[in-house]
N, C-alpha and C positions, 0 to 999 in steps of 0.2 A: 396501580397508578404510578408508583415509583419506576417500574420497568418501562412505562410508556414514554416518559419524558425524554430519556436518551434516544429512544426510537424516533420521536418527533424531531430531535436535533439532526439525526441522520437524514430524515426526509427533507428537512429544511435545507441541509447542505446539498442534497441531490437537486432540489429545485433551483438553488442558487447556481449549481453547475450547469443545469439546462439553460438558464437565462444567459450565463456568460458564454457558453458554447454557441448558442444561437447568435449572440452579438458579434462573434468573430466572423471574419470573412472566410474562414476555413471550411471546406466541404469535407467532413469526415464521411467515411463509408457508413451506410445506414446501419450495418451490423455492428459497427464500432462506436456509434454515437453514445450509447449508454455508458460505455467504459470511460470515454472522455468526460462525460458529464459527471460521473461519480468521482473520478480522480480529481478533476479540476474543482468540483464543488467542495469536496472534503478538504482540499488544500486551502482554498480561499476562505472557506468558513472558519477553519482553524486559525488562519493568519489574522482575520478580522478580530476574532476572540482574543488572540495573543496581543495585538496592539492595544485593544481596549483595556486589557488587563495590565499592560505596562503603564497605562495612564491612570486607571482607576483602581488598580490592585485587584487581586483575585479574592473572592468570586464576584465582586461587584462588576468588574469588567465584562465577564461572560454573560451576566444577566442583561446588562445594558446592550452589549453587542448582539445578543440573540433577539432581543426585542427590536433592535434596529434592523437586523436582517429580515425578521418577520414582516415588519411594516413595509420595508422596501419591496419584498416579494409580493405582498398583497397589492400595493400601489402599482407595481410594474405590471402584474398580471391583469389587474382590473382596467388600467388605462391603455396599456400597450397591446394587450391580448396576444402575447407571443404564441407561436405554434409549438406546443409541448405535447408530444404524443408518445409517452413511454411504451404503451401497449403496441403501437405500430412498430417502433424500433425493436421491441422484444420479438415481435413476429418476424422481422427481417433477420434478427439474430438466429432464431430457430431454424431458418432456411439455410444458414451457413453451416452445413453438416460437419465439415472437418473441424471448424472452430468449436462446435458443440461437443464433439468427441474430446477435444483437448480440455474444455471446461469441465466436462463430467469426470474424465480420468484424473487430470491433475487436481481438480477441485476436490475429488474424493480423497486423494492422497493427502492434500493439505488439511482437509477436515480431520482426518485421522491423526495426523501429526500434531496439529494444534490441540486437539482434544487430549492427546496423551502426553504432551510435553509442557503445556502451560498450566502449571500448578493444579493438577488433578488431586482430588481429595480421596485418599485411600485409608480406610479405617480411622478417619478423623484427622489424619496428617496430610499436609500439603507437600507435593513433590514437584520436582522439575527434572526433565530427562535429557540425557545425552548432550547434544550440542548447546542446550540452553543453560547448562549448569553455571556458567559464568556471566552470560549476558543478561539473563532474565532477572536475577536479583538486582542488577543495576537499574533495569527498566522499572521494576516494581518499586524500588526506592524513590526514583524520580517521580513516578506517577503519584505515589503515596504522599510524598513531600508536598506536592501541589494540591492534591485533592483533599487530603486529611489535615496536613499541617498548614495548608494555605500559605506556604512559603513560595513567593513568586517575585522575581525569577528564582528557580530552585538552586540550592547549593549542590556542589559535587558530593554525591552520597558517600564517596570514599575518603574525602578530605573535608571535614566539617569546617564551615566558614570560608571555603574556597569557591569562587565562581565556577559554575558549570560551563564548560566550553565544548559540549557535545551537541550535535544537531538533534534537539529534543522535541521538535514540533509535533512529531507523531505521538510522543508520550504526553504532550500537553493535550492533544486531542483525546487520548484515553482518559486523562485526568478530568476533562470536562464531563465525560460519560460517567465516570466514577462519582463525581460530585453530584450529578443528577440522579444517581440511584443504582447504577449497575455495579456488580462486583468487579474486582480487579481482573478476574478470569474472563468475564464477559467483555469487559472494556478492551481487552487485548485481542481476544479471539475473533470477535465479530468484525471490527474494522480491519484486522489483519486478513481475514478470509475474503471480505468484500474487495479490498484493494488488491489482493493477490489475483483474484479472478479478473479484475479490471486490467491488471498488468498483462495477463495472458492475451486478452483481446487487443490491447494496444500494440504489443509486439507483433501479433499476427497481422494487424492492419499495416503496420510499418513495413513488414516484410513483403506484404502484398503490393504495396506502393512501389517498392524497389524491384520486385521480380515479376509482377503481373501474373503470378501463378499461385494458385491455391495450395497445391501440393508442396511447393517450395516454402510457402508460408507456414504450412503445417509442420514441416520438418525443421524450420527455423525455431519454432517454439519448442519442439521436442529437444533439439540440441541445446537450446538456451536453458531449459529447466532441468534436463537430465544430464548435465555435464558432470565432470568429476574425474577426468583422466582415465587411466587404465585400471583403476581399482576393480572394475566390473570383472576383469579377467580372473582375479583371485577369488571373487565371489562365486563365479561359475565353476572354478576349479574345486572349491571347497564344498559347494552345495548342489552342483549339477543342475542349477536353475529349476528347482522344483517349487511349486506354488506355495507349499507350507513355509518355505524359507522366506518368500516374499512377504507373506502375512506376518511372520515372526518379526521381520525387519520393521514392519509398519507399527505393529501393536506392542512389541516389547523389544525395542532396538538395543537395549543394554546387554542382551544375551548374545549379540553378534559383534564381530569386529566392525569398526567403521572403515569400510572398504575404500573410501575416498581419502582416508588418512592412515595409510600403512607406512609408518616411519621406517620400519626395517626394510621395506622395499622402495623407499624414497618416493612413495605415492602421497603427495600432500596437496592435491587440488580438490578442495572440499566441494561437495555438490551444492548447487545453487539453492535447492529447496531446504535441505537439512542444515546447511551451514550459513545461509544468508537470510532467506525469507523468515524462517522460524525464529532464530535468535536475534538477528540484526535488523531491528524493526524500521530504522530510518529509511531504508531503501524503498519501502513500499509507498513512501511519499516522493523520494528523490528521483527514482527512475521514471515513474509516470510524468513527473514535472519536466524531466529532461526530454522525454519523447514529445511532450506538448510543445516545448520550446523549439525543438527541431522541426516539428510539423509547421509551426507558425512562421518560422523564418525561412526554411529551405524546401521542405517536401510539400509543395503546394501545386495548384493547377498551373499549367504552363502559362507564362507571360502575365501572371496575376501577382501584383505586389502586395505585401502586407498592408492592412489598413492602419490608421492611427491607433485604433483600439487594440489591434493585434500587437503593435509595438509597445504600447503602454502595458498590456498584460504580460508580454514577454519580459519587459524590464522588471516588472514587479516579481515575476517568478524567479528571475535570475537573482534579484536582491534577496529573495527568501532562501536561496539555495544553501547558504552556510547553516541555516537552521533546519534544512530538510535532509541533506545527505552530503557528507564530505567528499565521498568518492566521485559523485556526479560533478561536483565543483572541479575536482582535479581533471576529470575527463574533459570537461568543457574548456578548461584552460588550454588543452591540446588541440581541440577541434574547432572552436569558435574563432573566426578571424578577428 
């Protein structure tokens, strides 16, 4: 029963995302609808719980917030009867073969890395691996402070009594799941994996809108996720690209050099998966929110202006951005007029 409650929260967040996505005037590609609904739903769900907790304290705030969301969803679905057909959108997604290849391959790599890097238990001891050695303890402290210590807003885990000025909304989301019964490991891995897969679909669709070409969209995602400078040259030079080395890098990365961080060769461009998605959790909220904002404001159907609801939603997401992801805020300072 304890494991079911956090799962129900994820389902409620997804339904909320479907309702909000349907309410916008944005026409997402049918294969990308699920990714928009998941990302938007998880972000808005967490934000509502966050503001209720600021007013009513934690955990009272999340209890009231989630009952409020639940009653809203029941009322809205019963009276408005919105068109929510997740199985239909899933069928459309399965037909997008290049995107499915990306989801299966990158999703498989992400699953292995999350499984091996996020506090696995080995002989009764908890471990963290490679690029998460510094970031993960910080995230664990923030989540634990909220979920177990019920300190909200949380203090900086490195400086007791000092206000935390890190974009911790993704950690607050995990803290909700921990409070509802999941372990710290599950509360980090499951949202991280779901939102990372959604990010694949959103980048693919954005590239498709820009290029009108599925192969270019496919390559855009490949280049985005498998970046990392020229370190691959030294990997191929050392290991001649054999399959066993690939599996060794995935399952036991500490035995290999980090080929995107070779300081003696001045190679310091960390790979997006190993250096960003796994350790730096805030981007799995921030980048999807940034893509949604861009889609609502700029990448729309020809001659179709944003609706009032679109502008309100965009304003709300922009206002959340300092709590979502600092680097997306900085990027938007450069690109938004």
